[in-house]
C-alpha positions in Angstrom: -14.6 -2.4 -10.7 -11.3 -3.5 -12.0 -8.2 -3.0 -9.8 -4.6 -3.0 -11.0 -1.9 -3.6 -8.4 1.8 -3.3 -9.1 4.9 -5.4 -8.8 7.1 -2.3 -9.4 10.9 -2.3 -10.2 13.0 0.7 -9.1 15.0 2.1 -12.0 18.2 4.3 -12.0 16.5 7.3 -13.5 18.7 9.9 -15.1 16.1 12.6 -15.8 12.6 13.8 -14.9 11.6 12.9 -18.4 12.6 9.3 -17.7 10.3 9.3 -14.6 7.5 10.9 -16.4 7.7 8.4 -19.3 7.9 5.4 -16.9 5.0 6.5 -14.8 2.9 7.4 -17.8 3.5 4.1 -19.4 2.5 2.2 -16.3 -0.7 4.2 -15.8 -1.6 4.0 -19.5 -1.3 0.2 -19.5 -3.5 -0.1 -16.4 -6.1 2.2 -18.0 -6.0 0.3 -21.3 -6.9 -2.9 -19.4 -10.0 -1.1 -17.9 -8.6 -0.5 -14.4 -10.4 2.1 -12.3 -7.8 2.0 -9.5 -4.1 1.6 -9.8 -2.0 0.8 -6.7 1.7 1.5 -6.5 4.0 0.1 -3.7 5.6 1.5 -0.6 8.8 3.4 -1.2 8.5 3.1 -4.9 9.3 6.8 -5.1 12.9 6.1 -3.9 13.9 5.8 -7.5 13.6 9.6 -7.6 16.7 9.8 -5.5 18.7 9.1 -8.6 17.7 12.4 -10.1 20.0 14.0 -7.5 22.9 11.8 -8.7 24.3 8.5 -7.7 26.2 9.9 -4.8 23.1 11.4 -3.2 21.1 8.3 -4.0 23.7 6.1 -2.4 23.7 8.1 0.9 20.9 7.1 3.3 20.2 10.6 4.7 20.7 12.5 1.5 18.4 10.2 -0.4 15.6 11.0 2.0 15.9 14.7 1.3 16.4 14.2 -2.4 13.1 12.3 -2.8 11.2 14.6 -0.4 12.3 17.6 -2.4 10.7 16.4 -5.7 7.5 14.9 -4.3 5.4 18.1 -5.0 6.2 17.7 -8.7 5.6 14.0 -8.5 2.2 14.5 -7.0 1.2 16.9 -9.7 2.2 14.4 -12.3 0.1 11.7 -10.6 -2.9 14.1 -10.5 -2.5 14.9 -14.1 -2.4 11.2 -15.1 -5.4 10.3 -12.9 -7.4 12.9 -14.7 -6.1 12.1 -18.2 -6.7 8.4 -17.9 -9.8 8.6 -15.7 -8.8 6.4 -12.9 -7.9 6.5 -9.2 -4.2 6.2 -8.4 -2.5 5.3 -5.1 1.0 6.7 -5.7 4.1 5.0 -4.5 4.9 6.1 -1.0 7.9 8.4 -0.2 9.8 9.9 2.7 8.4 13.3 3.1 9.6 16.0 5.5 6.5 17.7 6.9 7.5 20.3 9.5 3.9 20.3 10.9 4.4 16.8 12.1 8.1 16.1 12.8 11.6 17.2 12.1 12.1 13.7 10.7 10.4 12.4 7.5 7.1 10.5 7.5 6.3 7.7 5.1 3.5 9.1 3.0 1.3 7.7 0.3 -1.0 9.9 -1.8 -4.4 8.9 -3.3 -5.5 10.7 -6.4 -8.9 10.7 -8.1 -9.9 11.5 -11.7 -11.5 14.7 -10.5 -8.2 16.1 -9.4 -8.7 15.5 -5.7 -5.8 14.2 -3.7 -5.3 13.2 0.0 -2.4 11.7 2.0 -2.1 8.7 4.3 1.0 8.4 6.5 2.4 5.2 7.8 1.6 4.6 11.5 4.1 2.1 12.8 7.7 2.0 11.7 9.8 -1.1 11.0 13.2 -1.5 12.8 15.0 -0.2 9.7 12.8 2.9 9.6 13.2 3.5 13.3 16.8 2.6 13.9 18.5 3.7 10.7 16.3 6.1 8.8 14.6 7.6 11.9 11.3 7.9 10.0 8.5 9.3 12.2 4.9 8.2 12.5 2.7 10.5 10.5 -0.8 11.8 10.7 -3.7 9.6 11.8 -5.5 6.9 9.8 -8.1 8.3 7.3 -11.0 6.7 5.5 -11.6 8.1 2.0 -15.1 8.1 0.7 -14.7 7.9 -3.1 -16.7 7.0 -6.2 -15.2 3.5 -6.0 -16.4 3.0 -2.4 -14.7 3.7 1.0 -10.9 3.2 0.8 -8.4 2.8 3.7 -4.7 2.5 3.4 -2.4 0.5 5.6 1.2 1.0 4.5 3.2 -2.3 4.7 4.0 -3.0 8.4 0.7 -1.3 9.4 -1.2 -4.2 7.8 0.2 -6.5 10.4 -1.7 -4.8 13.3 -5.3 -5.8 13.7 -6.4 -2.7 15.6 -5.4 -0.5 12.7 -7.5 -2.7 10.4 -10.4 -2.4 12.9 -10.1 1.3 12.8 -10.9 1.0 9.1 -13.9 -1.3 9.7 -16.1 0.8 7.3 -13.6 0.5 4.4 -14.7 -1.6 1.4 -11.1 -1.6 0.1 -7.9 -1.5 2.2 -4.8 -0.7 0.1 -1.5 -2.2 1.3 1.5 -0.7 -0.5 4.6 -2.7 0.6 8.4 -2.8 0.3 10.0 -5.9 1.5 13.5 -7.2 0.8 13.0 -10.9 1.3 10.3 -13.6 1.0 9.9 -13.6 4.8 8.9 -9.9 4.8 6.7 -10.3 1.8 5.0 -13.2 3.5 4.4 -11.3 6.7 2.7 -8.4 4.8 0.7 -10.8 2.6 -0.6 -12.7 5.7 -1.4 -9.4 7.3 -3.3 -8.2 4.3 -5.3 -11.5 4.1 -6.0 -11.4 7.9 -7.4 -7.8 7.6 -9.6 -9.0 4.7 -10.9 -11.9 6.9 -11.5 -9.8 10.0 -13.2 -6.8 8.4 -14.8 -8.8 5.5 -13.4 -6.5 2.9 -11.0 -6.6 0.0 -7.3 -5.8 0.5 -5.0 -4.8 -2.3 -1.2 -5.4 -1.9 1.4 -3.9 -4.2 5.2 -4.6 -4.0 8.5 -3.3 -5.0 10.5 -6.0 -6.9 14.1 -6.5 -8.2 17.4 -5.0 -7.3 18.5 -1.3 -6.9 22.1 -1.6 -6.1 22.5 2.2 -6.2 20.3 2.6 -3.0 21.2 1.5 0.5 17.5 1.6 1.4 15.8 -0.4 -1.3 18.6 -2.4 -2.8 16.8 -5.7 -2.7 13.1 -6.2 -3.2 10.8 -9.2 -3.2 7.1 -9.5 -3.8 4.2 -9.4 -6.2 0.8 -7.9 -6.6 -2.2 -9.5 -4.8 -5.9 -8.9 -4.2 -7.6 -10.7 -1.3 -11.0 -11.1 0.2 -12.6 -13.1 2.9 -12.8 -16.9 2.1 -16.6 -16.8 2.3 -19.8 -16.4 0.3 -19.1 -14.8 -3.1 -15.3 -15.0 -2.8 -12.8 -17.7 -3.8 -12.4 -20.4 -1.2 -8.7 -19.4 -0.7 -9.6 -15.7 -0.3 -7.2 -14.9 -3.2 -8.9 -13.0 -5.9 -5.7 -12.5 -7.9 -2.0 -12.8 -7.5 1.0 -12.1 -9.8 4.2 -14.1 -10.2 6.8 -13.6 -7.5 9.4 -10.9 -8.5 8.0 -10.5 -12.0 7.4 -6.8 -12.7 4.0 -5.7 -14.0 0.3 -5.3 -13.1 -1.9 -7.8 -11.5 -5.6 -7.3 -12.2 -8.7 -8.3 -10.3 -12.4 -7.7 -10.6 -14.0 -6.5 -7.3 -17.8 -6.3 -6.7 -18.8 -4.0 -3.8 -22.1 -5.8 -3.6 -20.3 -9.0 -2.7 -18.6 -7.2 0.2 -21.9 -5.9 1.4 -23.5 -9.3 1.1 -20.8 -11.2 3.0 -20.9 -8.7 5.8 -24.6 -9.0 6.1 -25.0 -12.8 5.5 -21.7 -14.6 5.3 -21.2 -18.1 6.6 -19.4 -16.3 9.5 -19.6 -12.7 10.5 -16.2 -11.7 11.8 -16.7 -8.0 11.4 -20.0 -8.0 13.3 -18.7 -10.3 16.0 -15.5 -8.4 16.7 -16.9 -6.9 19.8 -17.5 -10.4 21.3 -13.8 -10.5 22.0 -14.0 -7.6 24.4 -13.6 -8.6 28.0 -12.6 -12.2 27.0 -9.2 -10.9 26.0 -8.4 -9.7 29.6 -9.7 -12.6 31.6 -6.9 -15.2 30.8 -6.0 -17.1 34.0 -2.8 -19.0 34.6 -3.5 -22.5 35.9 -0.9 -25.2 36.6 -1.6 -28.4 34.7 1.0 -31.1 35.3 
């Protein structure tokens, strides 16, 4: 299959028509290149705050409510485009107020299929900014989506830096990593996390990023990153593990060809078998002894 992953700039939208046009252009471009899956980044939906005006977009709390309030319409648009262009879409994540989970918003990404199906994945572990300033809540549990493209898991940004979350998605062929990072340090952390999860679970990880400046937003004002697709550096994959990468901070799609047969082969008969040998750690990780050596 062909995967498109975004380096996505946040624009000061002035109308719903602007958003519809932008999203349609992005999806149409990916489809024209033969993509069967298009991945947008974490908090890319924050540009929708501008539809409530610059004052609301510039206020941290009001921007949360402004975006959450239009996500139902945004989801419908994504579903329409997934069907129209016959591809799967991971929509940009958004703060969503879900009273069934918490009085505070969760960070939610939605996966859409060409058949009209849709399902949500919430972020599990919040960064300091999300905890201390936005007060974003952990959402629903991790889910594994069985699709016509294979089994897909989603680790939103910081979640990709935690190995046990990756292990919970051990049956995933693809792990999607939508991210939003303000500096090269943050981008590098998530990239390393995405590559580590690909190594450990011998799968393909797909990282999308927000890029550029959005001075009208106190939450996503500075963004650094690029698209990237990673696999285990082993049989059937590049020796670096990098299937494709974009150019840092340059908006646009990055494309990669992914073969599920290669994932199955490296899991069955790779030079190493990290996924199969994960359990060999158990017990050995709790028997560390402290010994003086002077």
